[in-house]
N, C-alpha and C positions, 0 to 999 in steps of 0.2 A: 801058345805057339811062340817060339822065340823069334825076335825080329832078325831079319837078314842083315848082316853087317856089311856096310858099304864103305867106300873110301871117303875120306873127309872132303867136304865141299870145295875147299881151297885146292885140293889136288885135282878134282874134276875140272875146275876152272883152268888150272895150269895146263892140263892135258888138252883141253879144248882149244886154248889159245895156241899151244904148240902146233896143233893140227891146222888151225886157221892160218898161222904164219907160213906153214909148209905149203898150204894150198895157194897162197899168194905168190909163191915161186919167186921171191925176191922183190916183188912190188911192195912199196912202203904202205903200211896200214894207215888209214885215215879215220878220224872220228871214232876211235876205238872205245873211249870211255863211255859215250852214250850208247854205243852198240852193246857193250857188255852189261851195263846197268839195265838196259831195256830187256835183255835176254834173261836176266836173273830176277829182276824186280816183279815182273808179271806173274811168273809161277810162284814166287814167294807170297805175293798178295793172294793168289788163288788158294794156296794151301792154308794160309792163316785164316782166311775168311771161311773156308770149309771147317777148319778146326774150331773156329769160334761160332759155328752154327749160323753164320751170316750176321752176327751181332757186331756192328762196326765199332762200338765202344770197347768191347772185349778184344777185338782184333787189334785196335789201336794200342791198347795196353800191352798186348802180347808183343807187338812190334816195337814198342817204346817210342811211338810217335803220337802227335796230336790227332784227334779224330778228324778235324778239318783237313789235315794233311792227307790222312788216309782217304777221305772222300775225294780229294783232288786227284790222287793217284789212281783210285778205282775208275774215276771218269776218264782219266788220261789213257788207260788201257782198255776202256770199254767194258769194265767189269761191274759197273753200278747198275 
């Protein structure tokens, strides 16, 4: 089965942010960086942990981060 082609992740983020700003109706956004990182990081960790079969060392290598950093992030998002 051929994978379904989706738009690039960056474009998804741009579209989501455009909708977010439109929903604010002129109100200035605040704390946008932690909001966006939090929205992206958790599903990234979930997907990579699934792909790695729950193996934290393998997942850390896939992500290009230290295993201790991965553990900290998993705990932060309640994924440990």
